[in-house]
Residue, then its C-alpha position, 0 to 999 in steps of 0.5 A: m661690555e662693561l656697566r659703565q659703557l651701558r650707563t653711558f649708552c642709556i643716557v645717550a639713548e634717553e637724550l638722543n642728543l650728544t650735547r645734552a648727554a655729554e652735559r649729564l655725563h660731565m664730559t665733552q662731546p668728542p670723547l662721548s662720540r668715541k665711546i659710542k663708536a667703540l661700543e658699536e664696533e664691539l657689538g658689530s652693529r649700529l646703535f644710532v642713526r645720525s641726522p641733522q635733526g639729531l639721533a634715533l635708535t636703530a632696532t638694535g639700539r632699541f633692543l640694547h636700551e631695553q636690556a641694558r635698562q633692565l640690567l642696570d635697574k637690577v644692579e641698582t636694586t641689588a646695591t640698594a638692598i645691600r646698603r640697606m642691609e648694612q645700615r640696618q644690619l638685616a639678615r638676608l633670607g632667600i626662599g625658593f618655591v615651586p609655583s604650586v605651593f604659593h597659593d596658601q601657607l607660603p604667602l602667609l609665611a612671607r607676610e609674617l617674615r616681611e613684618k619683621d624688621d631684621i629680615e631682608l626677604t627674597l622670594i625666588e621661583l625654582t623647581t625642587v631640583q634647582q632649589v637643592h643647587a641654590l641651597k648648596t651655592g648659598r643663593i637661597d636658605i630654604g626651599f619649598g617643593r614637592l620632590r624628595i631629593d637625596d643629597p648629603e648636604v641638604e635636609q628635607e622634611v615633609l611638612f604635610d600631605e596635600p590632597l589633589l583635586a581635578a581641574l575640569p572645564e566648566h561643563h565637563p561630564l565629571a563636574g559636580t562629582h568626586p571623580t576617581l582616577e579610573a574615571l579621570a583616565a578616560y579623558p585627555l590629560i594636561l601635565f605640568p611642568s614639562q621641564p625639568r624632570p623629575s617633577l610633579a608631572d612624573m608624580i601624577q603619571g605615577l599615580f595612574y600607572q600604579r593602578g594600572l591605568t592608561i592615560s592619554v597626555v594631550q599636552e605638557t606645559n611648564e607653567l601652572q597658569t598655562a595648564l589651567g588656561l588649557v583646561a578652561s579652553g576644553l583641551g583636557i583635564t589636569l590634577v592640581p594640589e588643593q591650594v591651587k583652588n584659590i586661583q579664581r579662573s573662569g571656565i574651570l571647576y575644581a573637583p575633590l577626588a573620591d579618594r582624599a588620600i591621593s595627595t602630594p607632599v609639601i617638602c621643606s629643604f634646607r642646608r643640613g644642620e641649619r637651625d634657623s631654616r628648621k624654625i621656618a619649616d616649623t612655622i609653615a607646619r603651624l600655618a598649615s595646621g590652621q594656627r595664627p601667625s605669631g606677632 
């Protein structure tokens, strides 16, 4: 199946009339009918129901139209971005990030970079492990995560250590306190992300195990937002990096831990020896220290 076939199919799906579709495609109706028939044979499924009143999409046809439209839109967006980069000679900068670092300094960095006329910025949500692969294949130029990964082609720098908070249901017994890990261990725990591992979930479990504490993991989920939703529902509690408190969600309270030294690192990863990426790491460190972005 080629992009040309998908474009032809989408036009027919939009018009639901072979004559009008053929006019848009600057061709006659018989060869257009043959193209649609060939696509149906290739897929092994009918895409249109034909009647004297015209055409109607089958369930398969509706699904293909939705998927094809998304794919073609993505292709066009990519092509437009490339043309714009060529016309303006923009430098492309790909940034990978884990969701828990996108609630404080990283949005400020993204805003600062987007204000520069010579940079085409792309943000991609990736785990730290995925970031390392994306760096090595050139998909991104810098990554922000929380795990230390040993790879000879990738450099990592700890930008800062971020305190952990307890995310509690609104009327939890520990609400309004500065809980210890010992106190938190008495309650069902929600962990994220569940996949892939290793992840922040392993780091949090390790904090309890290092202190000889037994925990009851009631639920694991891939998404931070899902974990917070489960906390709000009263299913359990979870530990989150401090910047997550910027997510305003009803039914949840954030409690600083009694031991503020209990933290998780924010780590910058980039291809070994690349100076431009190191400059971005320095910018993030400056933003974390509370300094204003440069103009």
